[in-house]
VEXKOLZA-447572 format. One line per field, with one value per residue: residue number from 1; residue in three letters; x, y, z of N, C-alpha, C in turn. Coordinates in Angstrom, 1 decimal, padded with zeros to 4 digits, always signed. Example, Ala and Ser with C-alpha at 12.3 -4.5 7.8 and 13.67 -1.06 7.14 Angstrom:
<recs>
seq <- 1  2
type <- ala  ser
n_px <- +013.2  +012.8
n_py <- -005.7  -002.2
n_pz <- +007.8  +007.1
ca_px <- +012.3  +013.7
ca_py <- -004.5  -001.1
ca_pz <- +007.8  +007.1
c_px <- +013.2  +012.9
c_py <- -003.3  +000.0
c_pz <- +007.8  +007.9
</recs>
This chain:
<recs>
seq <- 1  2  3  4  5  6  7  8  9  10  11  12  13  14  15  16  17  18  19  20  21  22  23  24  25  26  27  28  29  30  31  32  33  34  35  36  37  38  39  40  41  42  43  44  45  46  47  48  49  50  51  52  53  54  55  56  57  58  59  60  61  62  63  64  65  66  67  68  69  70  71  72  73  74  75  76  77  78  79  80  81  82  83  84  85  86  87  88  89  90  91  92  93  94  95  96  97  98  99  100  101  102  103  104  105  106  107  108  109  110  111  112  113  114  115  116  117  118  119  120  121  122  123  124  125  126  127  128  129  130  131  132  133  134  135  136  137  138  139  140  141  142  143  144  145  146  147  148  149  150  151  152  153  154  155  156  157  158  159  160  161  162  163  164  165  166  167  168  169  170  171  172  173  174  175  176  177  178  179  180  181  182  183  184  185  186  187  188  189  190  191  192  193  194  195  196  197  198  199  200  201  202  203  204  205  206  207  208  209  210  211  212  213  214  215  216  217  218  219  220  221  222  223  224  225  226  227  228  229  230  231  232  233  234  235  236  237  238  239  240  241  242  243  244  245  246  247  248  249  250  251  252  253  254  255  256  257  258  259  260  261  262  263  264  265  266
type <- met  leu  glu  lys  ile  lys  asp  phe  ser  leu  ser  ala  lys  leu  ala  ser  leu  ile  val  ile  ala  leu  leu  leu  tyr  gly  phe  cys  ile  phe  phe  leu  leu  ser  tyr  leu  leu  glu  gln  lys  phe  asn  ser  ile  tyr  pro  thr  val  arg  gly  met  met  val  ala  gln  met  val  ala  his  asn  leu  ala  asn  thr  ser  leu  asn  gly  ser  ser  ile  thr  lys  ser  gln  ile  gln  gln  thr  leu  asn  ser  tyr  asp  pro  tyr  lys  arg  tyr  gly  leu  phe  tyr  ile  ile  val  gln  asn  asp  lys  asn  glu  val  val  ala  thr  thr  leu  glu  thr  ala  pro  ser  pro  glu  leu  ile  lys  ala  asn  glu  leu  thr  gln  gly  lys  glu  ile  gln  asn  lys  arg  phe  lys  ser  gly  asp  asn  thr  ile  gln  asp  val  ala  val  pro  ile  gly  asp  ser  gln  gln  pro  arg  gly  val  val  arg  ala  gly  val  leu  glu  gln  ser  gly  ser  glu  thr  gly  trp  glu  ile  ile  lys  glu  gly  lys  val  lys  glu  val  leu  asn  pro  leu  thr  trp  gly  ile  phe  thr  gly  ala  ile  val  ile  gly  ser  leu  leu  met  leu  phe  phe  ser  lys  ile  ile  val  gln  arg  val  gln  tyr  leu  ile  asp  val  ala  asp  lys  met  ser  phe  gly  asp  leu  asp  val  lys  ile  val  pro  gly  pro  lys  asp  glu  leu  gly  ile  leu  gly  glu  thr  leu  glu  ser  met  arg  ala  asn  leu  lys  asp  ala  ile  glu  arg  leu  lys  lys  arg  lys  gln
n_px <- +112.9  +113.2  +114.4  +112.3  +110.5  +112.0  +111.6  +109.1  +106.6  +106.9  +104.5  +103.3  +105.1  +104.9  +102.1  +102.2  +103.8  +102.3  +099.9  +101.0  +102.1  +099.7  +098.4  +100.1  +099.8  +097.1  +097.0  +098.5  +096.7  +094.7  +095.8  +096.2  +093.5  +092.6  +094.1  +093.1  +090.4  +090.5  +091.5  +089.3  +087.3  +088.4  +088.0  +085.2  +084.1  +084.2  +082.1  +080.0  +080.0  +079.3  +076.8  +075.4  +075.3  +074.1  +071.6  +070.6  +070.4  +068.6  +066.4  +065.9  +065.1  +062.8  +060.2  +060.5  +060.2  +061.8  +061.8  +061.2  +061.0  +063.6  +063.9  +063.3  +065.4  +067.5  +067.0  +067.4  +070.1  +071.1  +070.5  +072.3  +074.7  +074.7  +075.9  +078.6  +080.4  +081.0  +082.9  +085.4  +085.6  +086.0  +084.0  +083.4  +081.7  +078.3  +075.6  +072.5  +070.0  +067.2  +064.2  +064.8  +067.4  +068.8  +071.0  +070.2  +071.3  +074.5  +077.5  +079.9  +082.2  +082.1  +080.0  +079.0  +080.8  +079.8  +080.9  +081.2  +078.5  +077.5  +078.9  +077.8  +074.9  +071.8  +070.1  +066.8  +064.5  +066.3  +067.4  +069.8  +072.9  +076.3  +079.4  +082.8  +085.5  +088.2  +089.3  +091.2  +093.9  +092.5  +090.6  +087.3  +084.4  +081.3  +078.0  +074.6  +071.3  +067.7  +065.3  +062.4  +060.0  +061.6  +060.9  +059.6  +061.3  +061.6  +063.9  +067.5  +070.0  +073.4  +076.3  +079.7  +082.6  +085.9  +088.3  +090.6  +091.0  +091.7  +091.0  +090.4  +089.6  +087.1  +085.9  +087.9  +087.6  +085.0  +085.6  +087.5  +085.9  +084.1  +085.8  +086.8  +084.4  +083.9  +086.3  +086.6  +084.9  +086.1  +088.7  +088.3  +087.4  +089.6  +091.4  +090.0  +089.7  +092.4  +093.1  +091.3  +091.8  +094.6  +094.5  +093.2  +095.1  +097.2  +096.4  +096.3  +099.0  +100.1  +099.2  +100.6  +103.3  +104.1  +103.2  +104.7  +107.3  +107.0  +106.6  +109.2  +110.7  +109.7  +110.5  +113.3  +113.6  +113.0  +115.0  +117.2  +116.9  +117.7  +116.1  +116.3  +114.8  +112.7  +111.3  +111.7  +109.1  +109.0  +108.9  +107.7  +109.7  +111.1  +112.8  +112.2  +111.7  +114.2  +115.6  +114.3  +115.1  +117.9  +117.9  +116.9  +118.9  +121.0  +119.9  +119.8  +122.6  +123.6  +122.3  +123.4  +126.1  +126.0  +125.1  +127.3  +129.2  +128.2  +128.5  +131.3  +131.9  +130.9
n_py <- +086.8  +085.3  +083.1  +082.0  +081.3  +079.3  +077.3  +076.5  +073.9  +071.6  +071.4  +073.9  +075.7  +075.1  +075.6  +078.4  +079.3  +078.6  +080.1  +082.7  +082.8  +082.5  +084.8  +086.8  +086.2  +086.7  +089.5  +090.4  +089.8  +091.5  +094.1  +094.1  +094.0  +096.3  +098.2  +097.6  +098.2  +101.0  +101.9  +101.2  +102.8  +105.3  +105.3  +105.3  +107.4  +110.0  +109.6  +109.2  +111.8  +113.4  +112.3  +112.9  +115.8  +116.2  +115.1  +116.6  +119.2  +118.5  +117.9  +120.4  +121.8  +120.6  +121.6  +123.7  +125.6  +124.7  +125.8  +128.5  +132.0  +134.6  +135.4  +133.2  +131.5  +132.9  +132.5  +129.8  +129.7  +131.0  +129.1  +127.1  +128.4  +128.5  +126.2  +126.5  +126.3  +123.5  +123.2  +123.1  +120.5  +119.2  +119.5  +120.2  +121.1  +122.1  +121.3  +122.2  +120.9  +121.2  +119.5  +119.3  +119.0  +121.3  +123.7  +125.1  +126.4  +126.8  +126.2  +126.6  +128.8  +129.4  +128.4  +125.0  +122.6  +121.0  +118.4  +117.8  +117.9  +115.7  +113.7  +112.4  +111.7  +111.3  +108.3  +107.5  +106.7  +105.9  +106.2  +107.2  +108.0  +107.3  +108.5  +108.3  +110.3  +111.9  +115.3  +117.5  +117.8  +116.6  +114.1  +113.2  +112.4  +112.1  +112.7  +112.0  +112.9  +112.6  +115.3  +115.3  +112.9  +109.8  +108.5  +110.3  +112.8  +116.2  +117.5  +117.5  +117.1  +117.6  +116.7  +117.2  +115.8  +116.1  +113.6  +113.8  +116.3  +119.5  +119.8  +117.3  +116.6  +116.3  +114.2  +112.2  +111.6  +110.4  +108.3  +106.8  +106.1  +104.4  +102.4  +101.4  +100.5  +098.3  +096.7  +096.4  +094.3  +092.3  +092.3  +091.3  +088.8  +087.7  +087.6  +085.9  +083.6  +082.9  +082.1  +079.9  +078.2  +077.9  +076.5  +074.1  +073.1  +072.8  +070.7  +068.8  +068.6  +068.0  +065.4  +064.1  +064.8  +065.7  +063.5  +061.4  +062.3  +062.3  +059.5  +058.6  +059.8  +058.4  +055.8  +056.2  +056.9  +054.5  +052.9  +054.2  +053.2  +050.7  +048.9  +047.2  +045.7  +046.7  +047.5  +049.9  +051.1  +051.3  +054.5  +057.2  +058.2  +060.6  +063.3  +062.6  +059.9  +059.0  +059.6  +057.8  +055.4  +055.6  +055.5  +052.9  +051.4  +052.0  +050.9  +048.2  +047.7  +048.3  +046.3  +044.0  +044.4  +044.2  +041.5  +040.1  +040.8  +039.6  +036.9  +036.6  +036.9  +034.5
n_pz <- +119.1  +116.7  +117.9  +119.4  +117.4  +116.2  +118.0  +117.6  +116.8  +114.0  +112.6  +113.3  +112.2  +109.5  +109.1  +109.5  +107.5  +105.2  +105.6  +105.6  +102.9  +101.5  +102.3  +101.2  +098.5  +098.3  +098.8  +096.7  +094.6  +095.5  +095.3  +092.5  +091.6  +092.7  +091.2  +088.6  +089.0  +089.5  +087.1  +085.5  +086.6  +086.1  +083.4  +083.1  +084.6  +083.3  +081.6  +083.4  +084.6  +082.4  +081.8  +084.1  +084.0  +081.5  +081.9  +084.0  +082.7  +080.7  +082.3  +083.4  +081.1  +080.4  +080.2  +078.5  +075.5  +072.6  +070.1  +070.2  +070.8  +070.6  +073.1  +074.6  +073.8  +074.9  +077.6  +077.8  +077.2  +079.4  +081.3  +080.6  +081.0  +083.7  +084.5  +084.4  +086.6  +086.6  +084.7  +085.8  +086.6  +084.3  +082.4  +079.1  +077.1  +076.5  +074.6  +073.1  +071.2  +068.9  +067.8  +065.2  +064.9  +065.1  +066.4  +069.4  +071.7  +073.2  +075.2  +074.0  +072.6  +069.9  +067.2  +067.1  +065.2  +062.1  +062.1  +064.8  +065.6  +064.3  +065.5  +067.6  +067.2  +068.5  +068.7  +067.9  +070.5  +072.3  +075.7  +076.6  +075.2  +074.5  +073.3  +072.4  +071.5  +069.7  +070.0  +068.7  +070.9  +072.9  +074.6  +074.4  +076.2  +075.0  +075.9  +075.1  +075.7  +075.6  +075.4  +077.1  +076.0  +075.0  +072.7  +071.1  +071.1  +072.1  +071.7  +072.1  +074.5  +074.7  +076.4  +076.7  +078.1  +079.3  +079.4  +080.9  +083.3  +084.9  +087.7  +089.8  +092.3  +093.7  +092.2  +092.5  +095.2  +095.2  +093.5  +094.9  +097.1  +095.9  +095.0  +097.4  +098.4  +096.9  +097.3  +100.1  +101.3  +099.9  +100.9  +103.5  +102.8  +101.6  +103.7  +105.5  +103.9  +103.5  +106.1  +106.5  +104.3  +104.7  +107.1  +106.3  +104.5  +106.2  +107.8  +105.9  +105.0  +107.5  +107.9  +105.9  +106.2  +108.9  +110.4  +109.4  +110.2  +112.9  +113.3  +112.6  +114.6  +116.8  +116.3  +116.3  +118.9  +120.2  +119.3  +120.6  +123.1  +122.9  +121.5  +118.8  +117.1  +115.9  +112.8  +110.2  +108.4  +104.9  +103.3  +101.1  +098.2  +099.0  +100.8  +103.4  +103.1  +102.4  +104.7  +106.4  +105.2  +105.8  +108.6  +108.9  +107.7  +109.5  +111.9  +111.2  +110.8  +113.4  +114.9  +113.7  +114.3  +117.1  +117.5  +116.4  +118.3  +120.5  +119.8  +119.7  +122.3  +123.3
ca_px <- +111.7  +113.6  +114.6  +111.0  +110.0  +112.7  +111.1  +107.7  +106.5  +106.9  +103.2  +103.0  +105.9  +104.3  +100.9  +102.5  +104.3  +101.2  +099.1  +101.8  +102.1  +098.3  +098.1  +100.9  +099.2  +095.8  +097.2  +098.9  +095.4  +094.0  +096.4  +095.9  +092.1  +092.5  +094.6  +092.2  +089.2  +090.8  +091.5  +087.9  +086.5  +088.9  +087.4  +083.7  +083.7  +083.8  +080.7  +079.1  +079.8  +078.5  +075.4  +074.7  +075.1  +073.1  +070.3  +070.1  +070.0  +067.3  +065.3  +065.6  +064.5  +061.7  +059.0  +060.9  +060.1  +063.1  +061.6  +060.6  +061.6  +065.0  +063.9  +063.4  +066.7  +068.3  +066.7  +068.1  +071.6  +071.3  +070.5  +073.5  +075.8  +074.7  +076.7  +080.0  +081.3  +081.3  +084.1  +086.6  +085.6  +086.2  +082.9  +084.0  +080.7  +076.9  +074.9  +071.1  +069.4  +065.8  +063.8  +065.3  +068.8  +069.3  +071.6  +069.5  +072.2  +075.7  +078.4  +081.0  +082.4  +081.7  +079.0  +079.6  +081.1  +079.0  +081.5  +080.8  +077.1  +077.3  +079.7  +076.9  +073.5  +071.0  +069.2  +065.4  +064.1  +067.4  +067.4  +071.1  +073.9  +077.6  +080.4  +084.1  +086.2  +089.3  +089.1  +092.5  +094.7  +091.6  +089.7  +086.0  +083.2  +080.1  +076.7  +073.4  +070.0  +066.6  +064.5  +061.0  +059.8  +062.7  +060.3  +059.3  +061.9  +061.5  +065.2  +068.6  +071.1  +074.7  +077.4  +081.0  +083.5  +087.2  +088.7  +091.5  +090.8  +092.6  +090.6  +089.8  +089.5  +085.8  +085.7  +088.8  +087.0  +083.9  +086.2  +088.1  +084.8  +083.6  +086.9  +086.8  +083.1  +084.1  +087.4  +086.6  +084.5  +087.1  +089.8  +088.0  +087.3  +091.0  +091.9  +089.3  +090.0  +093.8  +093.0  +090.6  +092.6  +095.8  +094.2  +093.0  +096.4  +098.1  +095.9  +096.7  +100.4  +100.4  +099.0  +101.6  +104.7  +104.3  +103.0  +105.9  +108.4  +106.7  +106.9  +110.6  +111.1  +109.3  +111.4  +114.7  +113.6  +113.0  +116.4  +118.1  +116.8  +118.2  +115.1  +116.7  +114.0  +111.6  +111.7  +111.1  +108.2  +109.4  +108.0  +107.9  +111.1  +111.5  +113.8  +111.8  +111.9  +115.7  +115.9  +113.8  +116.0  +119.1  +117.7  +116.7  +120.3  +121.7  +119.4  +120.3  +124.0  +123.8  +121.9  +124.3  +127.3  +125.8  +125.0  +128.7  +129.9  +127.7  +129.1  +132.7  +132.0  +130.6
ca_py <- +086.4  +084.2  +081.9  +081.5  +080.7  +078.0  +076.3  +076.1  +072.6  +071.6  +071.8  +075.3  +076.4  +074.8  +076.4  +079.8  +079.6  +078.5  +081.3  +083.9  +082.7  +082.8  +086.2  +087.5  +085.9  +087.4  +090.9  +090.7  +089.9  +092.7  +095.3  +094.1  +094.3  +097.8  +098.9  +097.5  +099.0  +102.4  +102.1  +101.1  +104.0  +106.4  +105.3  +105.5  +108.6  +111.0  +109.3  +109.5  +113.2  +113.9  +111.8  +113.7  +117.2  +116.2  +114.8  +117.8  +120.2  +118.0  +118.1  +121.9  +122.3  +119.7  +122.4  +124.9  +125.5  +124.8  +126.5  +129.7  +133.3  +134.9  +135.5  +131.8  +131.0  +133.6  +131.8  +128.5  +130.0  +131.3  +127.8  +126.4  +129.2  +128.2  +125.0  +126.8  +125.7  +122.1  +123.1  +122.8  +119.1  +118.5  +119.8  +120.9  +121.9  +121.6  +121.7  +121.9  +120.9  +121.0  +118.2  +119.3  +118.9  +122.7  +124.1  +126.2  +127.0  +126.0  +126.8  +126.8  +130.2  +129.4  +127.4  +123.7  +122.3  +119.8  +117.1  +117.7  +117.6  +114.3  +112.8  +111.6  +111.9  +110.4  +107.4  +107.7  +105.6  +105.7  +107.1  +107.8  +107.5  +107.8  +108.3  +108.7  +110.7  +112.9  +116.6  +118.1  +117.0  +116.2  +112.9  +113.6  +111.5  +112.9  +112.0  +112.6  +112.5  +113.3  +116.2  +114.8  +111.4  +109.3  +108.0  +111.5  +113.9  +117.6  +118.0  +116.7  +117.7  +116.9  +117.1  +116.7  +115.9  +115.7  +112.4  +114.4  +117.7  +120.1  +119.6  +116.0  +116.2  +115.7  +112.9  +111.3  +111.1  +109.5  +107.1  +106.1  +105.5  +103.2  +101.3  +100.8  +099.8  +097.0  +096.0  +096.1  +092.9  +091.4  +092.2  +090.3  +087.5  +087.2  +087.2  +084.7  +082.5  +082.5  +081.3  +078.6  +077.3  +077.5  +075.4  +072.8  +072.7  +072.4  +069.4  +067.8  +068.3  +067.4  +064.0  +063.5  +065.1  +065.7  +062.2  +060.6  +062.7  +061.8  +058.1  +058.4  +060.1  +057.3  +054.6  +056.5  +056.8  +053.1  +052.4  +054.7  +052.4  +049.3  +048.1  +047.2  +044.8  +047.5  +047.8  +051.1  +050.9  +052.2  +055.7  +057.8  +058.4  +062.0  +063.5  +061.8  +058.5  +058.8  +059.6  +056.5  +054.3  +055.7  +055.0  +051.5  +050.9  +052.2  +049.9  +046.9  +047.6  +048.2  +045.0  +043.0  +044.5  +043.7  +040.1  +039.6  +041.0  +038.5  +035.6  +036.6  +036.6  +033.1
ca_pz <- +118.3  +115.9  +118.7  +119.8  +116.2  +116.0  +119.0  +117.2  +116.2  +112.6  +112.0  +113.5  +111.2  +108.2  +109.0  +109.4  +106.1  +104.3  +105.8  +105.1  +101.5  +101.0  +102.5  +100.2  +097.2  +098.3  +098.7  +095.3  +093.9  +096.0  +094.7  +091.1  +091.4  +093.0  +090.0  +087.5  +089.3  +089.3  +085.6  +085.0  +087.1  +085.3  +082.0  +083.1  +085.3  +082.4  +081.1  +084.5  +084.7  +081.2  +081.9  +085.2  +083.6  +080.4  +082.5  +084.7  +081.8  +080.1  +083.3  +083.5  +079.9  +080.0  +079.9  +077.7  +074.1  +071.9  +068.8  +070.6  +070.4  +071.0  +074.6  +075.1  +073.6  +075.9  +078.9  +077.6  +077.3  +080.9  +082.0  +080.3  +081.7  +085.2  +084.7  +084.2  +087.6  +086.3  +083.8  +086.6  +086.8  +083.1  +081.5  +078.0  +076.4  +076.5  +073.3  +073.1  +069.9  +068.9  +067.2  +063.8  +065.1  +065.0  +067.7  +070.1  +072.6  +073.5  +076.0  +073.2  +072.2  +068.5  +066.8  +067.0  +063.8  +061.6  +062.5  +066.2  +065.7  +063.8  +066.3  +068.6  +066.9  +069.4  +068.0  +068.5  +071.4  +073.3  +076.9  +076.7  +074.2  +074.8  +072.2  +072.8  +070.3  +069.9  +069.5  +068.9  +071.8  +074.0  +074.4  +075.0  +076.3  +074.7  +076.3  +074.6  +076.3  +074.9  +076.2  +077.0  +075.6  +074.1  +071.4  +070.3  +071.9  +071.6  +071.5  +072.6  +075.3  +074.6  +077.3  +076.5  +079.3  +079.1  +080.2  +081.9  +083.6  +085.9  +089.1  +090.0  +093.7  +094.0  +091.5  +093.1  +096.5  +094.8  +092.9  +096.0  +097.9  +095.1  +095.0  +098.8  +098.5  +096.2  +097.8  +101.6  +101.5  +099.3  +101.9  +104.6  +102.2  +101.4  +105.1  +106.0  +103.0  +103.8  +107.4  +106.3  +103.3  +105.4  +108.1  +105.6  +104.0  +107.4  +108.2  +104.8  +105.1  +108.7  +107.8  +105.0  +106.6  +110.3  +111.0  +109.0  +111.0  +114.3  +113.3  +112.6  +115.9  +117.7  +116.0  +116.7  +120.4  +120.6  +119.0  +121.6  +124.3  +122.6  +120.7  +117.4  +116.3  +115.2  +111.4  +109.7  +107.2  +103.8  +102.9  +099.8  +097.8  +099.1  +101.8  +104.6  +102.7  +102.4  +106.1  +106.9  +104.8  +106.5  +109.9  +108.8  +107.5  +110.8  +112.8  +110.8  +111.0  +114.8  +115.3  +113.2  +115.1  +118.5  +117.4  +116.2  +119.6  +121.4  +119.3  +120.0  +123.8  +123.6
c_px <- +112.0  +113.8  +113.3  +110.4  +110.7  +112.2  +109.7  +107.8  +106.6  +105.6  +102.8  +103.8  +105.3  +103.0  +101.2  +103.0  +103.2  +100.3  +099.7  +101.8  +100.7  +098.0  +098.8  +100.2  +097.8  +096.0  +097.7  +097.6  +094.7  +094.5  +096.2  +094.5  +091.9  +093.0  +093.6  +090.9  +089.4  +090.8  +090.1  +087.1  +087.0  +088.3  +085.9  +083.3  +083.4  +082.4  +079.7  +078.9  +079.0  +077.1  +074.7  +074.4  +074.0  +071.7  +069.7  +069.6  +068.7  +066.1  +064.9  +064.9  +063.3  +060.4  +059.3  +060.8  +061.4  +063.0  +061.0  +061.3  +063.0  +065.1  +064.0  +064.8  +067.7  +068.2  +067.5  +069.6  +071.9  +071.4  +071.8  +074.7  +075.8  +075.5  +078.2  +080.9  +081.8  +082.5  +085.4  +086.7  +085.7  +085.1  +083.5  +082.9  +079.3  +076.3  +073.4  +070.6  +067.9  +065.5  +064.3  +066.8  +069.5  +069.9  +070.8  +070.4  +073.4  +076.6  +079.7  +081.0  +081.9  +080.7  +079.6  +079.7  +080.1  +079.5  +081.1  +079.3  +076.8  +078.0  +078.9  +075.5  +072.7  +070.0  +067.8  +065.1  +065.1  +067.2  +068.7  +072.0  +075.2  +078.6  +081.7  +084.9  +087.3  +088.9  +090.4  +093.3  +093.8  +090.9  +088.4  +085.1  +082.0  +078.8  +075.5  +072.2  +068.9  +065.9  +063.0  +061.0  +060.9  +062.2  +060.0  +059.9  +061.7  +062.8  +066.2  +069.5  +072.3  +075.7  +078.7  +081.9  +084.8  +087.6  +089.7  +091.2  +091.7  +092.3  +089.8  +089.5  +088.2  +085.5  +086.6  +088.2  +085.9  +084.5  +086.8  +087.1  +084.3  +084.5  +086.8  +085.5  +083.2  +085.2  +087.4  +086.1  +085.5  +088.3  +089.5  +087.9  +088.7  +091.6  +091.3  +089.6  +091.4  +093.8  +092.4  +091.4  +093.9  +095.6  +094.0  +094.3  +097.3  +097.7  +096.4  +098.2  +100.9  +100.2  +100.1  +103.0  +104.9  +104.2  +104.2  +107.1  +108.2  +107.0  +108.4  +111.2  +110.9  +110.2  +112.8  +114.7  +113.7  +114.4  +117.4  +118.0  +117.1  +117.3  +115.5  +115.9  +112.9  +112.1  +110.9  +110.3  +108.7  +108.4  +108.2  +109.4  +111.5  +112.6  +113.5  +112.0  +113.4  +116.1  +115.5  +114.7  +117.4  +119.0  +117.6  +118.1  +121.1  +121.2  +119.9  +121.8  +124.3  +123.4  +122.9  +125.6  +127.2  +125.7  +126.4  +129.5  +129.5  +128.3  +130.6  +132.8  +131.7  +131.8
c_py <- +085.2  +082.9  +081.2  +080.8  +079.3  +076.9  +075.9  +074.6  +072.7  +072.0  +073.2  +076.1  +076.3  +075.6  +077.9  +080.2  +079.5  +079.7  +082.6  +083.9  +083.0  +084.2  +087.1  +087.4  +086.7  +088.9  +091.3  +090.8  +091.2  +094.0  +095.3  +094.5  +095.8  +098.6  +098.8  +098.2  +100.5  +102.8  +102.1  +102.4  +105.2  +106.5  +105.6  +106.8  +109.8  +110.8  +109.6  +111.0  +113.8  +113.5  +112.7  +115.1  +117.2  +116.0  +115.9  +118.9  +119.8  +118.2  +119.6  +122.4  +121.5  +120.5  +123.7  +124.7  +125.7  +125.4  +127.9  +130.9  +133.5  +135.0  +134.1  +131.2  +131.6  +132.9  +130.5  +128.7  +130.3  +130.0  +127.1  +127.1  +128.9  +126.9  +125.2  +126.3  +124.3  +122.0  +122.8  +121.3  +118.4  +118.8  +120.7  +121.7  +121.3  +122.1  +121.3  +122.0  +120.7  +119.7  +118.2  +119.3  +120.2  +123.0  +125.3  +127.0  +126.1  +126.8  +127.1  +128.3  +130.4  +128.3  +126.1  +123.3  +121.1  +118.5  +116.8  +117.3  +116.1  +113.3  +111.9  +112.0  +110.9  +109.6  +107.5  +106.4  +105.4  +106.7  +107.8  +107.2  +108.1  +107.5  +108.9  +109.1  +111.7  +114.2  +117.4  +117.2  +116.4  +114.9  +113.3  +112.5  +112.4  +112.1  +112.7  +112.0  +113.2  +114.3  +115.7  +113.3  +111.0  +108.9  +109.2  +112.7  +115.2  +118.2  +117.0  +117.6  +116.9  +117.5  +116.4  +116.9  +115.4  +114.5  +112.8  +115.8  +118.2  +119.7  +118.3  +115.6  +115.6  +114.4  +111.8  +110.7  +110.1  +108.2  +106.2  +105.4  +104.3  +102.1  +100.6  +100.0  +098.4  +096.1  +095.6  +094.7  +091.9  +091.2  +091.2  +088.9  +086.9  +086.7  +086.0  +083.5  +082.0  +081.7  +079.9  +077.7  +076.9  +076.4  +074.1  +072.2  +072.2  +071.0  +068.3  +067.5  +067.7  +065.9  +063.4  +063.7  +064.9  +064.3  +061.3  +061.0  +062.2  +060.2  +057.8  +058.7  +059.0  +056.1  +054.9  +056.5  +055.4  +052.5  +052.9  +053.9  +050.9  +048.4  +048.2  +046.2  +045.5  +047.8  +049.0  +050.8  +051.9  +053.3  +056.1  +058.1  +059.9  +062.0  +062.6  +060.3  +058.1  +058.7  +058.3  +055.4  +054.4  +055.2  +053.5  +050.8  +050.9  +051.1  +048.5  +046.7  +047.5  +046.8  +043.9  +043.1  +044.0  +042.2  +039.5  +039.7  +039.9  +037.1  +035.5  +036.3  +035.2  +032.3
c_pz <- +117.4  +116.6  +119.1  +118.6  +115.9  +116.9  +118.6  +116.7  +114.7  +112.0  +112.2  +112.5  +109.8  +108.0  +108.8  +108.0  +105.1  +104.4  +105.3  +103.5  +100.9  +101.1  +101.5  +098.8  +097.1  +098.2  +097.4  +094.4  +094.2  +095.3  +093.1  +090.8  +091.7  +091.8  +088.9  +087.7  +089.1  +087.9  +085.0  +085.4  +086.3  +084.0  +082.0  +083.7  +084.4  +081.8  +082.2  +084.7  +083.6  +081.4  +083.0  +084.7  +082.5  +081.0  +083.3  +083.8  +081.1  +081.0  +083.4  +082.3  +079.5  +079.6  +079.1  +076.2  +073.4  +070.5  +069.0  +070.1  +070.9  +072.5  +075.2  +075.0  +074.6  +077.3  +078.9  +077.8  +078.7  +081.7  +081.8  +081.0  +083.2  +085.5  +084.5  +085.3  +087.4  +085.3  +084.6  +086.9  +085.4  +082.0  +080.3  +077.2  +076.7  +075.2  +073.5  +071.7  +069.9  +068.1  +065.7  +063.8  +064.9  +066.4  +068.2  +071.0  +072.8  +074.4  +075.3  +072.8  +070.8  +068.3  +066.6  +065.5  +063.4  +062.1  +064.0  +066.4  +065.3  +064.6  +067.2  +068.4  +067.7  +068.5  +068.7  +069.3  +072.5  +074.5  +077.1  +075.7  +074.5  +073.6  +072.7  +071.5  +070.6  +069.3  +069.7  +069.8  +073.0  +073.6  +075.1  +075.1  +076.1  +075.0  +075.8  +075.3  +075.7  +075.9  +076.0  +076.7  +074.7  +072.8  +070.5  +071.1  +071.3  +071.3  +072.1  +073.4  +075.1  +075.6  +077.0  +077.6  +078.9  +079.9  +081.2  +082.1  +084.7  +087.3  +089.2  +091.4  +094.1  +093.4  +092.1  +094.4  +096.2  +094.3  +094.0  +096.9  +097.2  +095.1  +096.3  +099.0  +097.9  +096.9  +099.3  +101.9  +101.0  +100.2  +103.0  +104.0  +102.0  +102.7  +105.6  +105.2  +103.3  +105.1  +107.2  +105.4  +104.0  +106.4  +107.5  +105.1  +105.1  +107.8  +107.2  +104.9  +106.4  +108.7  +107.0  +105.6  +108.1  +110.9  +110.6  +109.9  +112.4  +114.4  +113.3  +113.9  +116.9  +117.5  +116.5  +118.3  +120.9  +120.4  +120.1  +122.9  +124.1  +121.9  +119.3  +116.5  +115.6  +113.8  +111.0  +108.4  +106.1  +103.5  +101.5  +099.5  +097.9  +100.2  +103.0  +104.3  +102.8  +103.9  +106.8  +106.5  +105.5  +107.9  +109.9  +108.6  +108.8  +111.8  +112.5  +111.1  +112.5  +115.3  +114.9  +114.0  +116.5  +118.5  +117.2  +117.5  +120.5  +121.1  +119.7  +121.5  +124.1  +123.2
</recs>
């Protein structure tokens, strides 16, 4: 394989190196974006979970009186208890408050503290409000949504979700799907861009380097057949320029040596 690569033309080797370098650079960007996206999704998915649960509860309680009898409150509590399976995905609590900010029902074993109630008081007119705060060793994303009209809500549903929970399988699948949804087009873009940019750079360097090398090859070829009158046009002061100067010096020395030999024979 290496022997075959050695036989490639200079332009082909140069193009291959450029494309490989661009692909490596592109994939570094790809993995960096992948990491950053995962971090971003990790930070927003607790909010998404809380929003989903809070909106479902608010929808279920849309036609339920929040200032009713103990029977009504018991029904509301049963509604909240039906969301217990979501605890395995990080749901920490659900709190339902009436229009007087009184707690009607909650999934917490004890009544919510005043600090917890004040931690995310929904501003009137907002469709959704999110607050992030610490509770002991836990970091909670608390999402509040109105029940009924946001301008004159009949109450508020609060859903608190842990940023880190025991079972993340379902959410990991969703997260990976979203990351792929963003990165798959980018992958093709990187690959296509590397090919296109590599081709353009190959043409550019081919004009600068390969043409100069080919010119020196042609001159050396003429010199090998005894044509020592061809002068090498000076090039840039790089390695190829030095090579050209060396060939020109050799041409001049050979021509001078041959002329001296001719004079001695005469």
